Structures are given as C-alpha cells and as structure tokens.
Backbone as numpy.savetxt, mean C-alpha at the origin, in Angstrom:
# Nx Ny Nz CAx CAy CAz Cx Cy Cz
-37.96 -12.25 5.83 -38.32 -11.12 6.73 -37.63 -9.60 5.90
-38.20 -8.78 6.29 -38.10 -7.39 5.42 -36.98 -6.69 6.86
-35.81 -6.16 6.06 -35.16 -5.72 6.91 -35.09 -4.20 6.50
-35.23 -3.17 7.31 -35.38 -1.51 6.98 -34.15 -0.98 7.00
-32.80 -0.67 6.32 -31.82 -0.31 6.46 -31.83 1.07 7.33
-32.77 2.00 6.59 -33.19 3.34 7.21 -33.30 3.58 8.32
-33.53 2.29 9.31 -33.41 2.27 10.65 -31.74 2.31 11.40
-31.20 1.97 10.22 -29.83 1.39 10.61 -28.88 2.37 10.00
-28.78 3.58 9.82 -27.89 4.89 9.04 -26.29 3.80 8.68
-25.91 3.85 10.14 -24.42 3.47 10.08 -24.34 2.13 9.21
-24.88 1.13 9.72 -25.08 -0.24 8.75 -25.15 0.13 7.41
-26.02 1.23 6.74 -26.27 1.05 5.56 -25.31 1.89 4.84
-24.75 2.76 5.58 -23.84 3.28 5.23 -22.37 2.68 4.44
-22.16 1.76 5.54 -20.75 0.72 5.96 -21.32 -0.33 4.58
-22.28 -0.59 4.17 -23.06 -1.69 3.37 -22.63 -1.16 1.75
-22.85 0.47 1.61 -23.20 0.99 0.49 -21.43 0.85 0.28
-20.63 1.22 1.11 -19.30 1.26 1.19 -18.77 0.21 0.57
-18.94 -0.86 1.03 -18.47 -1.90 0.82 -18.57 -2.18 -0.59
-19.93 -2.30 -0.68 -19.92 -2.69 -2.22 -19.30 -1.71 -3.02
-19.03 -0.67 -3.03 -18.67 0.57 -3.64 -17.49 -0.31 -3.82
-16.94 -0.60 -2.85 -15.16 -0.97 -3.02 -14.76 -2.26 -3.80
-15.98 -3.31 -3.65 -15.57 -4.39 -4.04 -14.93 -4.37 -5.45
-13.59 -5.35 -5.58 -13.13 -5.46 -6.41 -12.29 -4.11 -7.02
-12.19 -3.07 -6.36 -11.23 -2.28 -6.39 -9.35 -2.99 -6.58
-8.80 -2.62 -7.44 -7.65 -3.19 -7.67 -7.12 -1.92 -8.18
-5.78 -1.11 -7.52 -5.16 0.15 -8.12 -3.82 -0.41 -8.71
-3.46 -0.39 -10.01 -2.42 -0.68 -10.52 -1.46 0.78 -10.17
-0.11 -0.03 -9.93 1.09 0.95 -9.42 1.87 1.46 -10.02
2.26 0.59 -11.39 3.63 0.84 -12.01 3.93 0.90 -13.76
2.14 0.61 -13.76 2.02 0.35 -15.15 2.49 -0.81 -16.14
2.56 -1.60 -15.10 3.10 -2.62 -15.62 2.20 -3.97 -15.85
0.43 -3.81 -15.19 -0.21 -4.75 -15.25 -0.27 -5.58 -14.13
1.05 -5.73 -13.11 1.21 -6.35 -12.40 1.27 -6.04 -10.73
2.39 -5.26 -10.87 2.16 -4.32 -9.54 0.55 -3.50 -8.90
0.28 -4.00 -8.25 -1.61 -3.20 -7.79 -1.48 -3.62 -5.96
-2.52 -2.61 -5.75 -3.13 -2.72 -4.20 -4.50 -3.12 -4.19
-5.00 -4.36 -3.42 -6.57 -4.53 -3.81 -7.29 -4.23 -2.61
-8.59 -3.94 -2.76 -9.29 -3.71 -1.28 -9.44 -5.23 -1.39
-9.67 -5.63 -0.10 -10.06 -6.72 0.56 -11.15 -6.42 1.29
-11.61 -5.73 2.48 -12.46 -5.86 3.55 -11.98 -5.14 4.54
-12.76 -4.05 4.85 -13.15 -3.23 6.18 -13.74 -3.49 7.19
-13.59 -2.71 8.23 -14.82 -2.59 9.27 -14.62 -1.12 9.90
-16.18 -0.99 10.74 -16.48 0.44 11.14 -16.64 1.68 10.14
-17.20 2.85 10.24 -17.23 3.52 9.32 -16.52 4.89 10.51
-16.81 6.64 9.50 -16.43 7.48 10.39 -17.16 7.71 11.77
-18.30 6.95 11.93 -19.18 7.42 13.09 -18.92 6.32 14.02
-17.65 5.26 13.93 -17.20 4.24 14.45 -16.12 5.26 15.60
-15.21 5.93 15.12 -14.56 6.35 15.80 -15.05 7.89 16.62
-16.47 8.26 16.28 -17.19 9.45 16.57 -17.47 8.90 17.99
-18.17 7.31 17.91 -18.69 6.66 19.39 -18.01 6.22 20.24
-16.80 5.83 19.62 -15.88 5.27 20.41 -15.33 6.20 21.51
-15.56 7.80 21.08 -14.74 8.97 21.57 -15.67 9.16 22.78
-17.15 9.12 22.04 -18.35 9.25 22.97 -18.63 8.59 24.08
-17.80 7.46 23.89 -18.61 6.27 25.02 -18.06 6.92 26.42
-16.96 7.69 26.48 -16.68 8.23 27.42 -17.74 8.89 28.43
-18.77 9.48 27.97 -19.49 9.87 28.42 -20.87 9.71 28.54
-20.86 8.09 27.26 -21.83 7.27 28.05 -22.85 7.60 26.34
-22.35 8.63 25.61 -23.52 8.69 24.57 -23.05 8.29 23.31
-24.00 8.48 22.06 -23.55 7.97 20.91 -24.46 8.45 19.61
-23.79 8.60 18.73 -24.57 9.01 17.85 -25.03 8.33 16.36
-26.06 7.96 15.81 -26.41 7.34 14.69 -26.38 8.05 13.32
-25.94 8.96 13.27 -25.77 9.85 12.21 -24.68 10.74 12.11
-23.72 10.82 11.14 -22.11 11.95 11.35 -23.24 13.03 11.08
-22.88 13.85 11.85 -23.48 15.18 12.14 -22.49 16.17 11.64
-22.37 17.66 11.59 -21.42 18.65 11.88 -20.71 18.73 12.93
-21.50 18.19 14.13 -20.91 18.64 15.43 -19.84 16.90 15.37
-20.52 15.79 15.06 -19.11 15.01 15.10 -18.23 14.81 14.00
-18.22 16.00 12.87 -17.02 15.98 12.11 -15.97 17.00 12.71
-16.71 17.77 13.33 -15.80 18.37 14.21 -14.82 17.70 15.72
-15.27 16.90 16.19 -15.19 15.77 16.83 -13.58 15.41 16.10
-14.31 14.73 14.96 -13.19 14.20 14.42 -12.28 14.63 13.98
-12.02 16.13 13.71 -11.32 17.25 13.60 -10.34 17.49 14.86
-10.96 17.25 15.73 -10.08 17.30 17.23 -9.65 16.29 17.35
-10.16 14.99 16.98 -9.11 13.57 17.58 -8.37 13.50 17.07
-7.99 13.68 15.60 -6.87 13.46 14.45 -5.81 14.51 15.01
-6.06 15.85 15.34 -5.37 17.14 15.38 -4.47 17.32 17.03
-5.51 16.27 17.72 -5.03 16.84 19.19 -4.60 14.79 19.53
-4.33 14.32 18.27 -3.25 13.02 18.32 -4.43 11.86 19.67
-5.52 11.88 19.49 -6.63 11.06 20.44 -6.86 10.14 19.45
-5.77 9.26 19.08 -5.94 8.26 17.77 -5.92 7.23 18.77
-6.11 6.83 19.34 -6.90 5.48 20.28 -8.33 4.86 19.50
-9.28 5.94 19.36 -10.60 5.83 19.05 -10.50 5.72 17.34
-9.24 5.40 16.41 -9.47 5.32 15.56 -8.75 4.02 14.99
-8.51 2.93 16.11 -8.31 1.67 16.24 -9.15 0.71 16.24
-10.27 1.21 16.47 -11.39 0.57 16.22 -11.91 -0.07 14.67
-11.36 0.72 13.88 -11.45 0.91 12.33 -10.40 -0.06 11.47
-10.63 -0.82 11.24 -9.68 -1.74 10.53 -9.77 -1.88 8.76
-8.73 -2.19 8.43 -8.57 -2.56 6.85 -7.83 -3.58 6.74
-8.16 -4.30 5.54 -7.37 -5.17 5.03 -6.80 -5.05 3.70
-5.75 -4.96 3.22 -5.63 -5.05 1.31 -4.99 -6.00 1.07
-4.62 -6.24 -0.18 -3.60 -7.14 -1.11 -2.95 -6.22 -1.71
-1.56 -6.86 -1.42 -0.25 -6.33 -1.51 0.04 -7.15 -2.99
0.43 -6.25 -4.32 1.15 -7.14 -5.37 2.62 -6.57 -5.12
3.49 -6.49 -4.81 4.78 -5.38 -5.23 6.13 -6.28 -5.22
7.16 -5.77 -5.65 8.39 -6.37 -5.67 9.22 -6.37 -4.33
9.80 -7.62 -3.91 10.07 -8.12 -2.74 11.01 -6.98 -1.72
11.80 -5.98 -2.87 12.23 -5.04 -2.24 11.22 -3.73 -1.48
10.29 -3.71 -2.22 9.15 -3.01 -1.27 8.15 -3.41 -0.28
8.21 -4.80 -0.63 7.32 -5.54 0.70 8.71 -5.19 2.08
9.78 -5.55 1.80 10.71 -5.39 2.99 11.02 -3.91 3.62
10.46 -3.06 3.06 10.52 -1.97 3.35 8.86 -1.96 4.15
7.96 -1.78 3.53 6.50 -2.37 3.99 6.53 -2.60 5.51
6.90 -3.94 5.80 7.32 -4.96 6.90 7.82 -4.04 7.62
8.70 -3.48 7.60 8.94 -2.61 8.68 8.05 -1.86 9.54
6.60 -1.54 9.16 5.78 -1.63 10.10 5.06 -2.34 10.75
5.73 -2.70 11.79 5.44 -3.72 12.66 4.00 -4.15 13.27
3.13 -2.73 13.10 1.99 -2.84 13.77 1.02 -3.47 12.96
1.35 -3.80 11.61 0.38 -4.57 10.55 0.22 -5.79 10.85
-0.48 -6.70 10.76 -0.78 -7.89 10.07 -0.39 -8.88 8.57
0.28 -9.34 8.59 0.73 -9.97 7.48 0.41 -11.37 7.11
0.45 -11.70 5.91 0.49 -13.22 5.33 0.83 -13.27 3.85
1.88 -13.87 3.99 2.41 -13.59 2.33 2.30 -15.13 1.92
2.63 -15.16 0.34 2.92 -16.43 -0.36 4.06 -16.78 -0.41
4.27 -17.78 -0.17 5.55 -18.80 0.09 6.16 -19.11 -1.05
7.41 -19.41 -1.53 8.18 -19.52 -2.26 8.34 -21.20 -1.57
7.91 -21.42 -0.61 8.40 -22.94 -0.39 7.39 -23.79 -0.71
6.44 -23.28 -0.83 5.03 -23.82 -1.62 4.88 -24.05 -2.53
5.20 -22.65 -3.52 4.36 -22.58 -4.52 6.05 -22.20 -5.86
6.07 -22.49 -6.47 6.93 -21.89 -7.71 6.13 -21.20 -8.95
4.61 -21.61 -8.81 3.82 -20.85 -10.03 3.49 -19.46 -9.57
3.28 -18.89 -11.00 3.50 -17.57 -11.42 4.58 -16.02 -10.49
5.72 -16.70 -11.45 6.75 -15.83 -11.19 6.76 -14.39 -12.15
6.55 -13.27 -11.45 6.39 -12.36 -12.07 7.49 -11.35 -11.44
8.40 -10.33 -12.56 9.29 -9.48 -12.29 9.14 -8.04 -12.42
9.68 -6.85 -11.62 9.63 -5.62 -11.81 10.86 -5.24 -12.49
10.42 -5.00 -13.82 11.45 -4.60 -14.96 11.25 -3.13 -15.78
11.64 -2.15 -14.91 11.38 -0.69 -15.10 12.34 -0.22 -16.86
11.77 0.49 -17.65 12.50 0.88 -18.51 13.45 1.85 -18.66
13.34 2.51 -17.51 14.37 3.52 -16.84 14.63 3.64 -15.64
15.82 4.23 -14.95 16.39 4.16 -13.77 16.47 5.54 -13.23
16.15 5.75 -11.89 16.06 6.96 -11.46 18.00 7.24 -11.22
18.43 8.64 -11.30 20.06 8.52 -10.85 19.74 8.92 -9.19
20.94 8.71 -8.91 21.30 8.90 -7.20 21.29 10.37 -6.80
20.43 10.44 -5.82 21.11 11.79 -5.15 22.07 11.98 -4.62
22.35 13.53 -4.85 23.72 13.68 -4.46 24.21 13.79 -3.07
23.24 14.07 -2.14 23.32 14.62 -0.73 22.81 13.43 0.30
21.89 12.99 -0.68 21.01 11.74 0.41 21.35 10.56 -0.14
21.70 9.74 0.87 22.74 8.94 0.31 21.47 7.50 -0.12
20.54 7.72 1.06 19.68 6.54 0.62 18.77 7.03 -0.57
18.53 8.52 -1.35 17.39 8.64 -1.72 17.71 8.07 -3.40
16.62 8.97 -4.47 17.21 8.86 -5.94 16.89 10.38 -6.16
16.78 10.93 -7.71 16.29 11.96 -8.17 14.52 11.33 -8.80
13.84 12.29 -8.70 12.56 11.80 -9.00 12.53 12.18 -10.75
13.30 13.42 -10.79 12.85 13.71 -12.12 14.19 13.58 -12.98
15.18 12.72 -12.57 16.26 12.19 -13.59 16.08 10.63 -13.89
15.64 10.21 -15.09 16.09 8.89 -15.68 16.89 8.57 -16.37
17.50 7.44 -16.15 18.82 7.18 -17.59 18.44 5.75 -17.69
18.95 5.29 -18.53 19.29 3.57 -19.18 19.91 3.35 -19.64
21.34 3.63 -19.08 22.77 3.29 -19.62 23.48 2.25 -19.98
24.28 2.25 -21.04 24.95 1.28 -21.85 25.71 0.45 -20.56
25.35 -1.06 -20.43 26.11 -1.15 -19.63 27.12 -2.69 -19.80
28.23 -3.26 -19.49 28.94 -4.04 -19.65 28.09 -5.69 -19.30
27.70 -6.50 -20.31 26.65 -7.64 -20.13 27.53 -8.83 -20.36
28.21 -10.02 -19.71 28.66 -10.79 -20.02 29.99 -10.67 -20.59
30.81 -11.19 -21.23 32.15 -10.65 -22.06 32.05 -9.75 -23.33
32.54 -8.45 -23.04 32.51 -8.11 -24.31 31.31 -7.80 -25.02
29.98 -7.95 -24.15 28.42 -7.24 -24.60 28.17 -6.20 -23.98
27.61 -5.31 -24.33 27.51 -4.11 -24.17 25.76 -4.03 -24.44
25.16 -3.56 -23.34 23.15 -3.27 -23.59 22.99 -2.46 -22.60
21.69 -1.57 -23.48 21.32 -1.17 -21.80 20.76 -1.66 -21.02
20.70 -0.92 -19.61 20.42 -1.39 -18.26 19.38 -2.14 -18.50
18.30 -1.69 -18.85 17.12 -2.11 -18.96 17.14 -3.57 -19.48
17.61 -4.17 -20.64 17.42 -5.59 -21.06 18.99 -5.92 -20.62
20.09 -5.52 -20.04 20.54 -6.66 -18.65 19.47 -6.80 -17.82
18.72 -6.11 -17.29 18.01 -6.64 -15.91 17.00 -8.05 -16.53
16.31 -7.76 -17.74 15.61 -8.33 -18.04 16.40 -10.26 -18.40
17.52 -9.71 -18.88 18.19 -11.14 -19.32 19.00 -11.44 -17.73
19.03 -10.87 -16.79 19.45 -11.48 -15.36 18.77 -12.34 -14.98
17.13 -11.60 -15.01 15.84 -12.34 -14.49 15.89 -13.34 -15.52
15.68 -13.68 -16.54 15.78 -14.85 -16.94 16.71 -15.74 -16.65
17.82 -15.35 -16.64 19.34 -16.33 -16.28 18.66 -16.87 -14.77
18.66 -16.18 -14.13 18.13 -16.73 -12.74 16.90 -17.73 -12.68
15.87 -17.00 -13.51 14.60 -17.50 -13.77 15.30 -19.45 -14.19
15.86 -19.20 -15.19 16.88 -20.50 -15.68 17.04 -21.36 -14.88
17.93 -20.75 -14.00 18.52 -21.70 -13.09 17.97 -21.76 -11.84
16.60 -21.46 -11.41 15.81 -21.78 -10.53 15.41 -23.38 -10.83
14.69 -23.04 -12.12 13.85 -24.22 -12.63 14.77 -25.57 -12.79
16.26 -24.80 -13.50 16.93 -26.31 -13.57 16.96 -26.67 -12.27
17.46 -25.88 -11.00 17.20 -26.62 -9.72 16.09 -27.61 -9.08
14.88 -26.93 -9.51 14.02 -27.73 -9.52 14.00 -29.28 -10.13
14.38 -29.05 -11.57 14.17 -29.88 -12.12 15.06 -31.18 -12.28
15.90 -30.55 -10.95 17.17 -31.81 -10.90 17.16 -31.77 -9.54
15.76 -32.14 -8.46 15.09 -32.51 -7.82 15.76 -31.43 -6.34
16.42 -30.51 -6.48 16.78 -29.66 -5.57 15.58 -29.02 -4.86
15.07 -28.52 -3.40 13.78 -28.40 -2.89 13.51 -26.84 -3.22
12.32 -26.39 -3.33 11.78 -25.29 -3.23 12.42 -24.17 -2.49
12.34 -24.55 -0.90 12.81 -23.86 0.16 14.46 -23.08 -0.30
15.50 -23.94 -1.05 16.66 -23.67 -1.10 16.68 -22.81 -2.58
15.47 -23.53 -3.50 15.98 -22.92 -4.88 15.67 -21.35 -5.23
14.70 -20.77 -4.12 14.34 -19.68 -3.98 15.50 -18.73 -3.92
16.73 -19.01 -3.21 17.53 -18.11 -2.97 18.01 -17.38 -3.87
17.87 -17.97 -5.21 18.57 -17.60 -6.34 17.41 -16.45 -7.11
16.49 -16.50 -6.91 15.44 -15.11 -7.12 15.66 -14.18 -6.76
15.79 -13.26 -7.49 16.03 -11.61 -7.20 15.11 -10.73 -6.71
15.66 -9.59 -5.85 15.00 -8.72 -5.41 13.92 -8.10 -6.27
13.76 -8.20 -7.44 13.16 -7.62 -8.42 11.63 -8.52 -8.67
11.49 -9.66 -8.07 10.35 -10.64 -7.94 9.95 -10.09 -7.49
7.89 -10.32 -8.27 7.31 -10.10 -7.20 6.32 -10.65 -5.69
6.20 -10.18 -4.99 5.42 -10.85 -3.78 4.07 -10.73 -3.47
3.49 -11.10 -3.40 1.88 -10.84 -2.79 1.36 -11.24 -1.47
0.97 -10.63 -0.61 0.22 -10.74 0.75 -0.87 -9.76 1.02
-1.41 -10.26 2.12 -2.04 -9.52 2.96 -1.95 -8.59 3.94
-2.03 -7.45 4.09 -1.92 -6.31 5.14 -2.88 -5.99 5.33
-3.30 -6.66 7.10 -4.45 -5.52 7.96 -3.95 -4.80 8.81
-4.59 -3.25 8.63 -4.23 -2.77 10.13 -5.39 -1.86 10.23
-5.19 -1.03 11.54 -6.02 -0.26 11.76 -5.74 1.40 11.43
-6.67 1.95 11.70 -7.01 3.40 10.67 -5.85 4.08 11.58
-5.35 3.94 12.47 -4.36 4.89 13.03 -2.96 4.67 12.24
-2.60 3.21 12.48 -1.71 2.80 11.88 -1.53 3.07 10.51
-2.42 2.84 9.55 -2.87 3.19 8.48 -2.33 4.59 8.05
-2.84 5.63 8.84 -2.32 6.83 8.77 -0.79 7.42 8.82
-0.50 6.32 10.01 0.77 6.58 10.27 2.10 6.11 9.15
1.35 4.95 8.52 1.98 4.58 7.39 2.15 5.46 6.12
1.06 5.95 5.74 1.06 7.15 4.87 1.97 8.31 5.19
1.96 8.92 6.06 2.61 10.09 6.91 4.05 9.67 6.27
4.38 8.41 6.78 5.90 8.23 6.26 6.19 7.44 4.82
5.39 7.30 4.10 5.83 6.73 2.99 5.20 7.67 2.02
4.29 8.94 2.49 3.94 9.64 1.28 4.68 10.85 1.08
5.52 10.98 1.97 6.70 11.87 1.76 7.75 11.67 0.69
7.99 12.72 0.11 8.69 12.73 -1.13 10.46 12.27 -1.05
10.88 11.81 0.26 11.82 11.58 0.49 11.90 10.17 0.31
10.52 9.50 0.48 10.41 8.09 0.74 10.69 7.30 -0.96
11.22 5.88 -0.75 11.22 5.40 -2.31 10.01 5.77 -3.46
10.20 6.31 -4.55 9.01 6.24 -5.23 7.91 5.35 -5.60
8.60 3.77 -5.12 7.78 2.37 -5.74 7.04 1.99 -4.18
7.64 2.71 -3.21 6.47 2.40 -2.19 5.55 3.57 -2.02
6.01 5.08 -2.15 5.01 5.61 -2.53 4.01 5.77 -3.27
4.00 5.08 -4.55 2.56 4.73 -5.46 2.03 3.52 -4.39
2.44 2.81 -3.68 1.63 1.99 -2.75 1.03 2.63 -2.19
1.34 3.74 -1.28 0.93 4.52 -0.29 -0.49 5.85 -0.81
-0.29 5.95 -2.30 -1.15 6.71 -2.62 -2.34 5.74 -3.24
-2.08 4.51 -3.57 -3.05 3.52 -3.97 -3.70 3.17 -2.29
-2.95 3.00 -1.12 -4.32 2.83 -0.10 -4.88 3.97 0.34
-4.37 5.27 -0.10 -5.30 6.76 0.03 -6.26 6.47 -0.22
-6.18 6.59 -2.23 -7.85 6.33 -2.37 -8.97 5.38 -2.42
-7.99 4.42 -1.40 -8.84 2.91 -0.76 -9.55 3.37 0.35
-8.73 4.20 1.41 -9.03 4.68 2.23 -10.28 6.04 2.18
-9.86 6.93 1.44 -10.79 8.36 1.14 -12.29 7.70 0.59
-12.26 6.26 0.25 -13.84 5.94 0.13 -14.04 5.07 1.52
-13.34 4.32 2.01 -13.72 4.06 3.39 -14.42 4.54 4.47
-13.20 5.73 4.71 -13.25 6.35 6.27 -13.59 7.60 5.18
-14.33 8.40 4.57 -14.27 9.59 3.80 -13.84 10.89 4.94
-14.41 11.12 5.70 -14.12 12.23 6.17 -12.64 12.16 7.10
-12.61 11.07 8.11 -11.10 11.18 8.85 -9.96 11.00 7.82
-10.47 10.67 6.34 -9.19 10.49 5.60 -9.36 11.90 5.09
-10.38 12.75 4.30 -10.01 14.21 4.49 -9.44 14.74 5.17
-9.71 14.49 6.71 -8.65 15.45 7.75 -7.27 15.26 7.46
-7.25 13.88 7.50 -5.56 13.22 7.19 -5.06 14.38 6.00
-5.66 14.44 4.85 -5.28 15.03 3.55 -5.03 16.49 4.10
-5.98 17.14 4.47 -5.74 18.65 4.89 -4.41 18.98 5.70
-4.26 17.49 6.61 -3.06 17.78 7.63 -2.15 17.76 6.94
-1.81 17.10 5.73 -0.60 17.77 4.94 -0.37 18.57 3.89
-1.62 19.40 3.57 -1.60 20.57 2.89 -0.47 21.58 2.46
0.00 21.68 3.38 1.21 23.08 4.02 2.31 22.37 3.94
2.51 21.10 3.95 3.76 20.40 4.01 4.49 20.16 2.62
5.57 20.95 2.60 6.27 20.90 1.03 6.29 19.19 0.68
6.97 18.52 1.76 7.25 16.93 1.86 6.24 16.40 0.78
4.99 16.91 0.76 3.83 15.81 0.26 3.37 16.60 -1.12
2.72 15.61 -1.69 1.89 16.46 -2.86 0.73 16.61 -2.55
-0.39 17.37 -3.29 -1.65 17.86 -3.07 -2.45 16.95 -3.14
-3.12 16.11 -2.34 -4.07 14.69 -2.84 -5.38 14.98 -2.53
-6.25 16.77 -2.40 -7.30 16.98 -2.46 -8.09 16.75 -3.61
-7.13 16.14 -4.94 -8.32 16.10 -5.83 -9.12 14.44 -5.55
-8.16 13.82 -4.42 -9.02 12.25 -4.33 -10.30 13.08 -3.86
-10.75 14.13 -2.59 -12.00 14.53 -2.04 -13.28 14.41 -3.08
-14.04 14.21 -2.61 -15.42 14.21 -3.34 -16.41 15.13 -2.66
C-alpha cells in the first residue's frame, strides 16, 4: 500500500525529525564516557498549537506564522499545559553526584542501572583539574579557576590531586571486587563505590518540565557538570521542537545568568 506523507505534513515533520535524531549522542566531559543520548520523542511544535486551538474546536495541519505567534504567546504567558503533550526520552551517563541533582526534578520518570544486579562496566569521572571554592556562595565553585594541588596520600606520600583521585578509585574498586570474590552480595558490596562512579539511566519528561529543568540547570550558578547535561539536552530539543525551543532560548537572551545559545538555532 502506498502511503503519501505529503497528505500528513505533521507526521512527515515528526518522522524526518526522528530520523535526524537517531543515534544522537552528545559528549559531556571530554572523557568519552559521560554523555546524553536521544532515545525517542512524541509530538511536534504543531502539537502544542493544536492542543491550544482545541479550546475553540479548531486545528492546524501545518505550522504557520500565526501558529508561531501562538507558541510565543503560550510560552511567554506561561500557558504551559499545552507543552505537556510533547514528551521526550533521553539516556544519561553521568557521575552519581550529577544523577542525584537531576533526580531532584521529581516530575520526570527515571529508570536506572542497578548495582544490585550487575557489576559490569564500572567507569569513573576523573577530571585532571579541579575548580576552586567560591568565596561568597557556599555551594558554588569558580568556573575560571582550576587547580591540581599536591596533597598527602597515604603516609608520607605526596601526589597531585588527580593522581590521588585515581588511586582512591582503584583502591575502592579493588575492595569492591575482593568483597564480591569472597562471597559478599552485590547489594552490600556496592556501598564502597565512590560518588564519581558513572551511572546510567533513562529520563522521560514533557516539554514544559524539560524547559523548567533547563531554566534551573543552564543558570551559571548551577554546577558545571550538570550545566553540560542541560546544554546537551538543549541541542537535542532544538531539533525535536525547533520553534518552541527557539522561543525558550530567546527568553534567556538578556539574562546575565545564562550563556547565549542562539548559535544552536538554524
């Protein structure tokens, strides 16, 4: 049976976007491990238009300038229930401490790898430099100040911090494996694995809550490691929902707490 997609412009847009996003994986920290992957999404820019127009019993079949004005209005006036019909799923591979921050966003749905079930593929986030503590903001660091000081490691041993972190990782991993080898269960042995271990999970959210996440986690006061997660998400969202995401990016434009992300727009 022949199927003419030209008769279904919204479906055609959705399928072409889905094909373009397949196998999208964005590196986070330059180590080839941390990443955000596109899994799937539902809806297009037109979905939020028609979810608004249903109030009047009307709908559009193609995104027009009038529809774009409506999206601008919906987002600027925070009529955001119309964005909740658009849903997207990502796969995240991030250190445990980044996962903990992400999972504070409780409107998402998450499914995570369990170290009760598997001890395979243990990997760790090990930066070569470290940010200094902000002088006035107790929870923040200085993004433009990096150090790798020499510290005490073991008795009378002095090493650079990055080497100490790797040694600590190796020591924890050795203890973990010895516990398993001597019959200790995985669900208890995992307690010795450090916070810089990578975890991986699916995260699904609607577009409204995705934008709320970005608004909080793109802010320069957020931790750098989760800012990189938000930036990767933004690169995917601008392809999945180009006009709505463009409106969101423009909403950040004049706020000094945010970078300028207009270079992502096509």
